N, C-alpha and C positions, 0 to 999 in steps of 0.2 A: 331527220332530227338526231341529235346526239343521244347517247345512253341516258343521261339525266333528264333530257327533255322528254324522252319517251316515258320514262318513269314518272315524271311529274304529270304528264298528260293522262296516264293510266290511273294514278291516284285521284286526280281531279274529276275523272269520268265516273268513278264509283263513290265519291265522297258524299253527294247528296243521299244516295241509297243507304250508306253506312250510317250517317247521321240519323236518318229516320229509323233505321234498325235499332240503333242504341236507345232512342227514345222509346221505342216499343218494349225493349227489354226492361228499360228502367221503370216503365209503367206497369210491368207484369212480372215482378221479381219472384223467384222461387227459391226456397231454402234447400240446404245441402241434402242431396239424395232425392229431391223432389223436382228436378229440373226438366221434366218431361216436355212441357210446352216450349221451354227455351231450346232444348235439343231438337225438337220438331221443327222450329223456325229456322234453326241453323241448317238442319238437313234439307229443308225446302229450298233455302237460298243456294246451297251447294248443288243440289239437283238442277235448279234452273240455269246455273252456270255450267253444267256438264262436268262437274268436278267429282271424281270417284271418292267414295267415303263409306266407312262402316260405322254402324250405330250400335248402341247398347254394349259398348266395350266393357268386358268384365262383369256383365250383368247390371251395370249401373247406366247413367245416361250419357257416358262418354262417347265422343265421336273422333275418329281418326280419318282425316281426308288426305289424299295423296295426289301430287302433281308430278308427272314425269317430264323432265326437260326435253325439249325437242332436239337437242344436240347429241343425244345418246346417253348411255349409261355414265355413271360417275359417283360421286359421294352422295351422302344423305344427310340433310339437316332437318331437324324437328323444330317447330315453333309451337309455343303453348299458350293458351288463354283459358282462364277459369270462368265458370258460368254461374256459380251459386250466389245467393244473397244472404242477408243477415236478419235476425228476429228483432228488428228495430223499426219504430213508427217514424215515417218521414215527416220532416217538418219544412221541407222546401215548398215554395209556392211557384211551381213551374207547370207548364201545360202538360208534361209528361210525368208528373208526380205519381208515386206508386199507388196503384188501385187495389192492392192486396193489404189489407189492414195488418199492421204489425210486422210487415216484411219490407225491406228496401235494399237497394244496392248501395250500401254505405261503405263498401270497400272498392267500388268502381269496377266490379266484374262485368257490369254492362259494357263499360268501355273496352275491357280486355277482350270480351268476346267479339264485339263489333270491330275492334281493330284487327283481330286475327282473321275474321271473315273478309274484311276489306283487303288485307294482305293476300289472302287466298285468291280473291277475284283479280287482283293486280297481277300476281305471279302467273295465274292462268292465262291472262292476256299477253304476258311476256314470255311464255314458257319456251318459245322458239329461240329465246336469247341465252339459254343456259343448258348445261348438261347435268345429269344426275337427277336427284329426287328431293322434293320438299314434302314433309309430313306436317299436318296441322293437328295438334291436340286440343280439342274442345273439352276441357276437363270439368267434371262435376266434383262436388264436395271437397273444395279446398279448405273451407273454413272448419270442417270437421276432420281434417287431415287424413281422409280415407280415399280420396279420389285418385291421386297420383300413384300410390302404391298399387291400387287395384288396376289401373291401366298398364303399369309396368308389368305386373303379374300376368296380364293378358297378352304381353308380348309386344307392346307398342314401340319399345325401344330397340327391337331386333334390327340390326343393320344400320342404326343411326350412328353418325360420326360426330355430330355436335347438336346441342340443344340450346334454345334461346327463349327468353320470356321478357316481357315488358310489364312493369307494375306502375300504375299511376301514383304520383307523389305530390301531395299538395304543397310541400315546402318550396317546389321549384315552379317557375313560371312556364306557361305553355311554350313550346318550341325549344325547351332545354331538356338535356338528359343528364342523369348521374350515373358515373361509372366507378367501379371499384374492382381491383384485383385481390383475390384471396377471400378470407371470411367476409361474407356480406350480411348473413343473418344466422341467428343462433339455432342450435337444436332445441327441441322442447319436448320433454318427457314428463309424464304424469305420475304421481304417487298418491296412495291412500294408506291411512294408518287408523286402526281402531285400537284403543287402549282400554283394556278391561280392568276395572277395580272392584271394589266391594262397596256398594252404596249404604246410605244410612241417614240418620238425622243430623242436620246441620250443627246441632248443639253438641254432638259427640264425634268429632272427626277422628279421634283416637281409636274408635272402633270401626273405622272404614279404611278403605284404600281409595283415595280421592283421585279419579282419572283427570279432573279439570286441573288440579294442582300439578300432576305429572305432565300434562299437556303444556302448561305454562313454562315448565322447565325446558321442554322440548323445543317450543317456539324459539326461545332464545338460544339454546344449545346448538341447533341446527345451522344458525348463522356462523358459528365457529368454523364450519367447513370452509366458508369463504374467507373469513378473516384471519384464521390461524393455521389451516392446513394446505391451503392452495396459494400459489403465488399471486401477489397483488397485480401482477402484469397480465394475469389470465382472467378475462371476464367471465364470471360465474354468477348466476342468480338463482337462490333457492327461495321459493315462495310458499309460505303457508296461506293459502287463499280461503280455506274453510276451517271452521272449528265449531262443532255442534255437540252440545251435552246438556243434560239436565232437563227437568220438567217444571220445577218450582224453586223458589228462592230458599226454601228451608229443607231441601233434600239434596244430599250428596249423591251425585249420579252414579249409576252402575258402570257406564262406559262413556268414552268421548271419541268423536270421529274427526279426523283431520285429513285434509287433502291439499295438494298444491302441484306445483311444477318445478322442474330444474332445467335451466338453460345454460349453454356454454358453447363456445366456438371451437373447442379442442376435443377431438374424438377420444383420446386416452382418458382425459378428465371425465368425459361423458360416461365412458364404460366403467369408471371407478366409483361413480356416485352411489349406486345402490348399496354397495358394501360399506362405503363410508357413512352413509345415512343409517343403515341398520345397526352398525356398531354403536353409535351414539344412542339410537332408540333403545337398543337392548340394555345398554349400561344404565341408562336413566330408569327405564322400567324395573330392572332388577334392584336398583338402589331403593325404590319406593314400593317394592312388592307388587307391582302391576305386571300383567301380561299384555301381549300385543299381537296383532295381525298387521303385516306390512307388505304392501304389493307396489312394485315399480313397473310401470308400463311404458316401454319405449314408444316414442312418438316420431317426430321428424328429426333427421340428421341436420347438421348446419349446412347452409348454403355456401359453398366455396366456388367463387367465380374463377374460371380458367384464364390465365394470363393471355394466351394467344387469342382467345375469343374476344376478351375485353379490348385487346389491341385492335382486332379487326373492326369491332363496333366503333372504337374511337376513330379510326381512319375513315370509316364511312360517314360518321357524324360530322367530322370536320369538314369533309367535302360537301355534305348536304346542308349543314346549318351553320358552320363557322366555328372556329375554336372557342370563341366567347360564350357559345351556347352549350359547351361541354363542361360539366361539373365533376371534379374529382372528389369522391367521398372520402373524408378523412378517417371515418370510423364506421364500424358495422352497427347494425341495430340487433338488439336482444330479442326482437320479434321472431317469429318462426315462419316458414313457407314450405309446403310439402313439394315444391319444385325440386328440393334437394334429392328426392328419390330418383328423378331422372338423372341428375348429376352422378349418381353412383354408377351409371352405365356408359356415360359419354361426357366429354368436357363440354362446358356451357357457361352461360352467364345469366344472371338476373339483372336487368338494366331498369333504373329509375326513369319514368316518363313524366316531365312536369305537367301538372294539372292547374296550378295556381289557385286552387280552391282555398278560400280563407278558413275553411273548417277541417278539422282532423278526420282521418280515416275512422271508421266505426262510430260515427256520431250522426244524429238524426239530420243534419244539414250537409253532409258530405255529397258532392256531385262531381263525377268525373269530368263532365262537361264535353262540348263538341270540339273545342280548340285543339286538344292533344291528338285527335284522330289522324289528321293529316301527317303530322310529325311521326306518329307510330307506324303507320303504313309505309311511309317512305323509308324509315330506318329498318324495319324488319324485312321489307321486300329487297332492298339493295344489299343488306348484310347477308341475306340467304344466297342472292346471286353471286356476291363476291366470294363467299365461302366456297360454292360449287365451282367457281372459276379457278380457285387456287390450287 
């Protein structure tokens, strides 16, 4: 058989097992940091296939599996899939509906994990066809953006020359993939602000320092960073997502608490945002006699897809699925992905994998589905082999 015929046969051989595996994961989702049973099932499947792996990476539920090519030493490529679910009650009427109340795979990580396991089984069967090493990162806690950085700190990227992931995308039909060179997803950093005033009776505001009034000025003023300090060609989102103050309608509060996120595609702008924000916060608080406490917590860097890796995926995709099934993404998304932590150590790319689900990610009716699994396994397995051959 030809190279592609062998690949297709290997994928077809494991596809029923992988579909059943995804259904099991979907029915038994686990939240970030609690993926013990999911990790156990992955480990059991890897063990049954004779694939070497380490568990409890970084003290969490991460797994790193390794397959050595039968043609000798060479480069190393890492493939990543995330395992955690979301605190959402599922509304789908499917046989594999979530059995864990209030928890579901609303972002498709059941599909990501199943796809990565299937790719490992396929490449294990084909290991005599390539040289070098393939690593498989079964990652916990993507939704809380703590899993990737923990695995990187534990050394999973040592010796890795490239890294790749697929993310299910409902906007695209099954059998299609979305590609983009350069910025693909934004950074996401968190901030919290407490404004301290002097409370009092609502009838006598002149005897108080009203933190709600100060907060109102700040909610508006912080948007001037985007509209008046930064180039309109640079996407930046400053979000005030929380504002809590007061206990009764006739009491001016003692303090107000605000929190939100900052997202950008530009590292220099990202690094400048804490100073820019605090300058405005301090100026307004000083103007209205309030004091404040401000913290800015770095989260995930932007996802920047490497040109050469995307070109390789495009080459493989065209041969496997045809040019008509490759979609060039015209713009990035301002959502975030902790896959970016791996990209700080090796070139790589995040690829959109069409799922065709009519519902959005992170909603009670999202379902990764079975149809994308074959496409995902074919693409990841052949891209890994092609990279190691180059």
